N, CA, C and O of each residue as an XYZ file, in Angstrom:
340
protein
N      68.979    -17.085     -4.828
C      67.760    -16.865     -4.087
C      67.562    -15.358     -3.932
O      68.505    -14.638     -3.606
N      66.352    -14.887     -4.160
C      66.052    -13.466     -4.018
C      65.105    -13.266     -2.846
O      64.328    -14.151     -2.484
N      65.192    -12.115     -2.284
C      64.269    -11.766     -1.204
C      63.537    -10.492     -1.578
O      64.101     -9.595     -2.205
N      62.288    -10.426     -1.191
C      61.509     -9.222     -1.450
C      61.824     -8.196     -0.380
O      61.833     -8.511      0.810
N      62.080     -6.979     -0.800
C      62.350     -5.910      0.145
C      61.029     -5.260      0.545
O      60.187     -4.978     -0.307
N      60.855     -5.028      1.826
C      59.620     -4.403      2.313
C      59.535     -2.971      1.814
O      60.516     -2.229      1.852
N      58.362     -2.593      1.348
C      58.152     -1.236      0.854
C      58.260     -0.245      2.005
O      57.821     -0.516      3.123
N      58.850      0.906      1.710
C      58.996      1.943      2.715
C      57.664      2.657      2.912
O      57.015      3.047      1.941
N      57.265      2.824      4.142
C      55.988      3.461      4.486
C      56.167      4.974      4.505
O      56.503      5.560      5.534
N      55.935      5.594      3.352
C      56.069      7.037      3.189
C      54.698      7.674      3.080
O      53.703      6.990      2.840
N      54.648      8.986      3.256
C      53.376      9.704      3.182
C      53.077     10.153      1.761
O      53.981     10.371      0.954
N      51.802     10.284      1.477
C      51.344     10.875      0.229
C      50.762     12.244      0.535
O      50.249     12.479      1.629
N      50.842     13.130     -0.420
C      50.298     14.469     -0.223
C      49.108     14.643     -1.138
O      49.125     14.088     -2.237
N      48.116     15.347     -0.775
C      48.003     16.247      0.369
C      47.352     15.609      1.591
O      47.201     16.281      2.612
N      46.959     14.329      1.523
C      46.213     13.748      2.648
C      47.102     13.204      3.764
O      46.626     12.961      4.872
N      48.371     13.016      3.482
C      49.330     12.531      4.464
C      48.974     11.149      4.998
O      49.178     10.858      6.176
N      48.447     10.312      4.135
C      48.234      8.903      4.464
C      49.402      8.108      3.914
O      50.039      8.511      2.942
N      49.678      6.976      4.543
C      50.773      6.111      4.131
C      50.494      5.570      2.724
O      49.380      5.140      2.424
N      51.507      5.598      1.881
C      51.355      5.114      0.516
C      51.284      3.592      0.433
O      50.849      3.051     -0.583
N      51.706      2.898      1.486
C      51.693      1.440      1.482
C      50.423      0.890      2.125
O      49.732      0.065      1.527
N      50.111      1.344      3.347
C      48.985      0.757      4.083
C      47.748      1.645      4.124
O      46.676      1.185      4.516
N      47.877      2.912      3.727
C      46.737      3.820      3.685
C      46.340      4.434      5.016
O      45.391      5.216      5.074
N      47.049      4.096      6.084
C      46.733      4.679      7.396
C      47.340      6.074      7.502
O      48.234      6.425      6.732
N      46.854      6.872      8.459
C      47.452      8.198      8.659
C      48.955      8.066      8.930
O      49.383      7.277      9.772
N      49.741      8.857      8.195
C      51.190      8.815      8.357
C      51.609      9.757      9.476
O      51.069     10.858      9.576
N      52.542      9.363     10.308
C      53.314      8.139     10.268
C      52.543      6.964     10.869
O      52.141      6.991     12.032
N      52.351      5.943     10.052
C      51.659      4.733     10.503
C      52.566      3.998     11.495
O      53.715      4.392     11.694
N      52.065      2.959     12.101
C      52.858      2.254     13.122
C      54.150      1.682     12.548
O      55.169      1.646     13.238
N      54.122      1.236     11.299
C      55.339      0.716     10.675
C      56.344      1.836     10.449
O      57.535      1.661     10.703
N      55.874      2.986      9.973
C      56.759      4.139      9.779
C      57.322      4.605     11.118
O      58.498      4.957     11.207
N      56.500      4.608     12.146
C      56.969      5.024     13.468
C      58.106      4.120     13.941
O      59.141      4.605     14.397
N      57.912      2.808     13.832
C      58.948      1.861     14.263
C      60.229      2.058     13.455
O      61.325      2.034     14.016
N      60.101      2.249     12.157
C      61.272      2.461     11.304
C      62.005      3.752     11.661
O      63.234      3.782     11.731
N      61.236      4.815     11.886
C      61.848      6.091     12.236
C      62.526      6.031     13.601
O      63.620      6.570     13.768
N      61.894      5.387     14.575
C      62.519      5.246     15.890
C      63.833      4.484     15.785
O      64.810      4.834     16.446
N      63.860      3.451     14.962
C      65.081      2.672     14.782
C      66.144      3.486     14.038
O      67.309      3.517     14.433
N      65.722      4.144     12.955
C      66.663      4.911     12.136
C      67.322      6.041     12.918
O      68.513      6.304     12.749
N      66.561      6.699     13.759
C      67.066      7.844     14.522
C      67.428      7.471     15.962
O      67.520      8.352     16.817
N      67.633      6.198     16.238
C      67.847      5.732     17.616
C      69.018      6.434     18.302
O      68.980      6.642     19.515
N      70.046      6.799     17.558
C      71.207      7.462     18.159
C      71.012      8.976     18.270
O      71.763      9.652     18.973
N      70.002      9.502     17.572
C      69.787     10.947     17.536
C      68.305     11.272     17.675
O      67.703     11.793     16.736
N      67.703     10.974     18.830
C      66.265     11.196     18.983
C      65.846     12.659     18.822
O      64.722     12.928     18.399
N      66.715     13.593     19.146
C      66.352     15.001     18.965
C      66.208     15.336     17.480
O      65.370     16.161     17.116
N      67.005     14.715     16.626
C      66.876     14.933     15.181
C      65.569     14.348     14.648
O      64.969     14.900     13.725
N      65.136     13.245     15.222
C      63.838     12.670     14.841
C      62.730     13.674     15.141
O      61.844     13.889     14.314
N      62.778     14.277     16.302
C      61.734     15.234     16.680
C      61.768     16.485     15.795
O      60.719     17.051     15.484
N      62.954     16.914     15.394
C      63.059     18.045     14.465
C      62.464     17.660     13.112
O      61.699     18.428     12.528
N      62.811     16.481     12.619
C      62.274     15.998     11.349
C      60.748     15.913     11.401
O      60.063     16.372     10.487
N      60.226     15.326     12.472
C      58.776     15.170     12.594
C      58.069     16.516     12.737
O      56.957     16.688     12.238
N      58.703     17.463     13.411
C      58.122     18.801     13.524
C      58.004     19.449     12.154
O      56.995     20.086     11.849
N      59.028     19.290     11.329
C      58.993     19.844      9.972
C      57.906     19.164      9.143
O      57.195     19.822      8.383
N      57.779     17.838      9.291
C      56.744     17.112      8.559
C      55.353     17.539      9.022
O      54.436     17.664      8.210
N      55.197     17.762     10.322
C      53.910     18.193     10.857
C      53.531     19.568     10.294
O      52.372     19.809      9.957
N      54.507     20.457     10.198
C      54.253     21.787      9.650
C      53.819     21.681      8.187
O      52.884     22.362      7.766
N      54.491     20.838      7.421
C      54.116     20.630      6.016
C      52.703     20.064      5.916
O      51.907     20.506      5.088
N      52.398     19.090      6.758
C      51.062     18.479      6.744
C      50.001     19.500      7.106
O      48.928     19.521      6.502
N      50.282     20.334      8.069
C      49.334     21.363      8.476
C      49.009     22.289      7.310
O      47.852     22.657      7.107
N      50.029     22.663      6.547
C      49.805     23.514      5.378
C      48.927     22.807      4.345
O      48.079     23.440      3.717
N      49.124     21.506      4.167
C      48.334     20.739      3.199
C      46.909     20.501      3.674
O      45.988     20.449      2.858
N      46.715     20.357      4.973
C      45.428     19.912      5.502
C      44.467     21.045      5.863
O      43.261     20.817      5.954
N      44.971     22.242      6.068
C      44.087     23.362      6.384
C      43.536     23.890      5.060
O      44.285     24.345      4.196
N      42.225     23.820      4.921
C      41.575     24.203      3.672
C      40.671     25.397      3.923
O      39.932     25.433      4.907
N      40.734     26.366      3.034
C      39.862     27.537      3.085
C      39.929     28.273      4.422
O      38.906     28.739      4.923
N      41.117     28.378      4.997
C      41.277     29.119      6.240
C      40.568     28.484      7.419
O      40.290     29.161      8.409
N      40.271     27.194      7.333
C      39.569     26.492      8.406
C      40.396     26.382      9.671
O      41.540     26.834      9.729
N      39.813     25.787     10.659
C      40.444     25.589     11.955
C      41.711     24.737     11.791
O      41.641     23.671     11.179
N      42.862     25.169     12.314
C      44.067     24.330     12.240
C      43.846     23.009     12.963
O      43.185     22.951     14.000
N      44.401     21.973     12.405
C      44.280     20.642     13.004
C      45.295     20.475     14.119
O      46.384     21.045     14.059
N      44.949     19.700     15.131
C      45.904     19.359     16.177
C      46.613     18.080     15.745
O      46.091     16.980     15.921
N      47.784     18.232     15.190
C      48.527     17.089     14.663
C      49.630     16.613     15.601
O      50.399     15.719     15.246
N      49.717     17.195     16.786
C      50.790     16.835     17.717
C      50.776     15.342     18.049
O      51.812     14.681     17.968
N      49.623     14.813     18.419
C      49.547     13.393     18.787
C      49.993     12.505     17.635
O      50.714     11.528     17.834
N      49.571     12.844     16.462
C      49.889     12.037     15.279
C      51.366     12.097     14.915
O      51.960     11.071     14.583
N      51.966     13.278     14.973
C      53.325     13.445     14.478
C      54.415     13.400     15.539
O      55.534     12.985     15.238
N      54.129     13.811     16.766
C      55.220     13.961     17.728
C      55.084     13.181     19.028
O      56.095     12.730     19.568
N      53.898     13.008     19.541
C      53.740     12.432     20.882
C      54.398     11.058     21.010
O      54.969     10.743     22.054
N      54.325     10.255     19.979
C      54.859      8.892     20.026
C      56.391      8.862     19.960
O      56.991      7.834     20.271
N      57.027      9.953     19.568
C      58.466      9.964     19.297
C      59.322      9.901     20.558
O      60.549      9.877     20.460
N      58.710      9.873     21.732
C      59.469      9.764     22.979
C      59.554      8.321     23.463
O      60.074      8.062     24.549
N      59.052      7.384     22.672
C      59.160      5.957     23.014
C      60.586      5.492     22.788
O      61.359      6.117     22.061
N      60.910      4.390     23.424
C      62.214      3.771     23.191
C      62.199      3.091     21.836
O      61.184      2.505     21.459
N      63.308      3.154     21.085
C      63.338      2.484     19.787
C      63.297      0.978     19.945
O      63.825      0.435     20.916
N      62.659      0.289     18.978
C      62.606     -1.169     19.045
C      63.965     -1.773     18.777
O      64.756     -1.217     18.015
N      64.238     -2.884     19.382
C      65.494     -3.608     19.133
C      65.287     -4.470     17.899
O      64.232     -5.078     17.720
N      66.289     -4.514     17.067
C      66.203     -5.351     15.865
C      67.291     -6.367     15.849
O      67.380     -7.162     14.913
């Protein structure tokens, strides 16, 4: 018997949308996975997300335009408790 493995919800560049569901990354599935993966080291999750936010900012600012406020999208949710599995 075989089981299908769920696709990992990763970002695409330069738009930073999820490659699986097309929502802004980190989508809710990616958020849940990241919270679970980093459950023992939440400070490392925030460092990782800060680095990803910086990369996204570089990709998303076009022609010297106004920098985007990506804090809510990339970091604000990371203070939630990880889901139990």
